[in-house]
N, C-alpha and C positions, 0 to 999 in steps of 0.2 A: 606353850605359847610360841616359842621360836619355830616349831614345826609349822604352825599356822601362818606365821609371817613368811616363811619360805614359800609356802603355797601361794599366798597372796601376791608375792613378788613375781610370780609367773604370769599374773594377770595385770598387775599395775606396778610400774617402776616407783618404788618408794624413796622419797627424799629424806634427808636427815631432819628437815624441818617439819616432817609429818609427825603428828601424834596419833597413833593408831590404837583403837580399842576394839577388842574382839569379844563378843558377848554370845554365849550359847542361848539359843531360843527354841531348841528342838523339844517337841513333846511326843514325837512319834516312836514307833517301835524299831525302826530300821536304820535310817540315815542319821548322820550328825549334821546339824544345821547351825550356822553361826552368822550373827549380824556383825558386819564390819563398819566401823565409823572412822573415817579419816579426817583429821582436823589439821588444816594448814593455816595457822594464824587466823582462826575464826571462820575459815571457809570449810564447811562441812560437806562431805560426800559419804553416802551410805550404800552398802551392797550386801547381798546375801552370798555366803560361801558355804557350799555343801559338799560333804563327802558322800559318795555313792557306795553303798555296801556291796562289795564284789561277791560276797557269799550269797547274796540274794539276786543281784543283777549281774549275771555272768558276762553279759556283753553290753556294758554301759554305752559304748559307742553307737549301738543300734537304737538304744533307748533315746539318746540325745538326738539322733537323726530323725526319729519319729516325732519327737517333741518339736524339732525345728520345722518339720512339714506342717504340723498342726498350727504352730505359731504363725507361719506365713499365710496359711489359709485364713485364719481368723483376722489377721491384719488386712487382708485383701477383701474382706466381707464387711457387712454393716454390723459387725459384732460390737455391742455397746460398752464392753468392758475393756479394761487394760489387759494387755498381754504381758506375761512375765518374760521379759526379754533376756535371752542368754548373751552374756558378754564373753567373747572369745579371749583366749589368752594371748600373750605377746607373739606367739607363733601362729595366730589366727586359727587355732584349734578350739573346739567347743569344750574341751576338758584338759586338765593337767593330771598326769599320772605321777604319784609320789614314789619314794624309794621303797615303800611297802607294797607297791602295786595297786594302791587305791586310787580311784578316780575322783577328781574334784571339779566342780563347775561353779561358775559365778553368774549371778543374775542381778538385775537392777533391784533396788529396794524401793518399794512403793510407799511413799510417805503419807502421813495422815490417815492411816488405816490401822485396823486391829484384827486379830483373829481370836477365836474362843474355842475351848474344848467342850463346852456344854451349851446347849440351846437355852436361852434365857426365857423365851416366851413364844406364844403362838405366832406372832408376826415375824420373829426371827427364823423360826422353822420354815414358814412359808417363803420368806425372802431367800433363804439358802437354797431351798428346793427349786425356786423359780430361777435363781442364778444359774444353777446347773442345767435346768431345763433349756434356757437360752443357749448355754454352751453346747449342749447336745444338738439343738436345732440347727446351729450353724455348721455342725460337722456332718449333718445328714447328706450334704452335697459333696463330701469328700469320701472317696472310695476307701473302705476298710482295708482293701488289699495293699494300700500304700503304707500301712502301719504294721510294724512287726511287734509282736508281744514281747515286752522286756522281761517278763517272767512266763516262760512257756507253760501252758496247761494250768494257768492260774485259776480259771473258772471251769476246769475239768473236775466236776464233783465226783465222778466215779473214781478218779485218781485220789481225791481227798479221802474217800472211804477206804481205798486200798492202803493208803499211807497210815490211816488210823489203825486198821487191822494189823498191819505189819508192826506198828509201834506197840500194839497190845500184845502181840506174840513175843516181843523181845524186851518188854519192860520188866523192871525188877518187881518182885512180889510186894515190896514195901510201897512202891508207887501205885501199883494196882489196888492195893488195899486202901490207901489214902483216897484214891479217886473212885472207889467202888460205887458210891451212890450216883455220881455223874456218869460212870460207865454203864450202869444199869439203865439209866434214862436214855442215853444215846443208843444203846443196843436195841431198846424197845421202840425206838422211833426212826430207825434207819429207813423204814418204809416211806417216810415222808419225802425222801429224795427221788423215789422211783419214777414218778411222773415227770419231774423236771428233767432228769437225766434222759428219759425216753424222748422228750421233746427236743432236747439238745441234739441227741444222736440222729434224730430224723429231720433235723434242720427246720423244725417248725418255728423256732425263734429266730427272726432275722439277725444276721450279723451286722453290728453297727460299731462305730468307734465309741468306746466307753472310757471314762476317766480311770476306773479301777479302784479308786480310794476316795469316794466323795464324802468323806467325813466333814463335819462342821468346821474343823480347824483348817481345812484346805480351801477356805474362802476368806479373802480379805474384805472386811467391811469398812465403809467410810466412817471416820470418827464422828462426823456431824450428822449425816443423814441416816446412818446405819444400814444403808443399802449395799448390795454387793458391788465390789470394785474390781475384783480379780479372782479368777480360779487359779490356784497354785498347785504345786507338786504334781506335775504331769508325768512322773516317772512310770506310772503304771498304765499309761495309754495302751489300749489293745483292741483288736477286733473281737467282739464277743456280744452276747445278748445284753441289751440295755436293762433287762430285768435285774441283772446282778447289781448294777449301780442303784437302781431304785431300792432293792432290798437292803443294800448297805446304808443308804440314807435312812431308811426305817430303823435299822439297827443303831445308827449313830445318833439320830435326832430325837427319837422317842424314849430313849433310856434316861430316866431322871437321876439315876445313880451313877457313881463313878464305875468305870469298867471292871474294877476288882471288888466292888461292894457285893457281898453275898447275901444281904438281907432282901427278902422278896417283897416286902411291903412297899407300896407306892413307887414301884420301879418304872411303870409305864404310863405314858400320857396319851389317851385316845385323841385328845384335842390336837396334840402335835402330829399324831399320825394323819389326821384329816388335813392338817396344814401341809405336810410333806406330799401327800397324794395330790392335793389341789395344785400346789406349786409345781410339782413334777409334770403334771398334765398341761399346765398353762401354755407351754410352747412346744410340746411334743405330741399332743393328742391327735392333731391332724395327720401325722405321719405314722404313728404306731398302728400296728395291725390289730384286728379284733382279738387274736390269741394273746398278744402281748398285754392288752388292756385287761383281758379276762384273768390273767395270771399275776396281776400286781400284788394282790393280797397274799397269794401263795408265795410269791418271790420274797416277800418280807420274812415269812416264816423260814423259808429255805436258807436264806443267807445268814440269818441269825443262828440257825442250827449248824450250818457249815462252819461258822466262826467258833461255835462251841467245840466242834470236832477238831478244828485246827489248834485251839488252845490246849485241849486235853492231849492231843497228839504230841505237841511240843513238851508238855509235862511228862508224858510217858517216855519220851526220847531223852529226857534229862535237861530240858530247857535250853535248847541249842539254837533256836530261831528267834524268838521274841526276847527283847530286853526284859529282865526281871529285877525287882528290888528286894525280894525276899523269897525263901525256898518254895512256898506254895502259891506264888503269884499267879502262875498260869492256871493252876487249879481253881483259884478264886475267880479268875476271869471266866473260866468255863462255867462255874456255878452261876455267875451273873448272867451269862447269855442264856442259860437254861431257864432262869427265872423270867427273863424277858420273853422267851419263847412261850412259856406257859400263858403269859398274858396275851400274846398275839393269837394263840389258839382261840381265845374268847371273842376276837374281833369279827364282826360281821362286815360285809363290804360297805365301804363309805364312799361318799362323793358320787 
């Protein structure tokens, strides 16, 4: 607690009369996110304080610079949503570095909103996809060359395969044995990525500014209208194919199970899939190229498969990337993605 207070004091001078509450609200795999409530004799102010994981984001200052560019662009456009404003520290820097070398940033807290980790119904799936669709549409006029990827080669699927094969070569026999069924599935379906990688390498997919992590929990919904209010967690902004974000929305929104649930029954919602596709195209259709539109269904399969590969790669490497709650957590996540992918194989083009 005292460590967090010291970080907080680099952004806000705290008086003795302040009553400060710090509440963890993070549900992600990477960063630590805290809600800060400052009460001065009944006058409440709220902020979000977040630690940026240096083991993932090697150059947080570049990430925050890109975020600032996008924020300014959105604020100067007719963007209908709130922008997650970065609050500089007392030295007018966008971040504070603590004694451990970790970077911390503060943003405003958007009141009367909520976020969710699971899609509750068709309308919410559509609303979330539409919110991101509007976000993308406003960034079509901003050059991707102005944005530097905070995680280099994040959407380099050839590298993901090489990382997987390297992990497989160095994993313990025990871990390979535990993951044998998942590994067999992955090895028999690596062909699935060939066309996508070829299109990437030949620049057939236009480079656009993408969010990089468009899961449902990265939208703040209004408490009363349940409409999108703000797109959050712009840490993974990068120039890449927008098909990646669509595929990740499919992965996040259509999975009816928790991400570590290994039971295959009733995992996938075709109705939510239709909602995601319709919402995504609502404000991007006029700009997307024919090859992008033709590959939407394929992108859903590819991104789910890539996530299965990433989870099992981390399992083989000894669980060093994603947060885990128990020994086989990443393996169960892998199985969940494989179950979802099996259902996506059955999907015919919709919309």
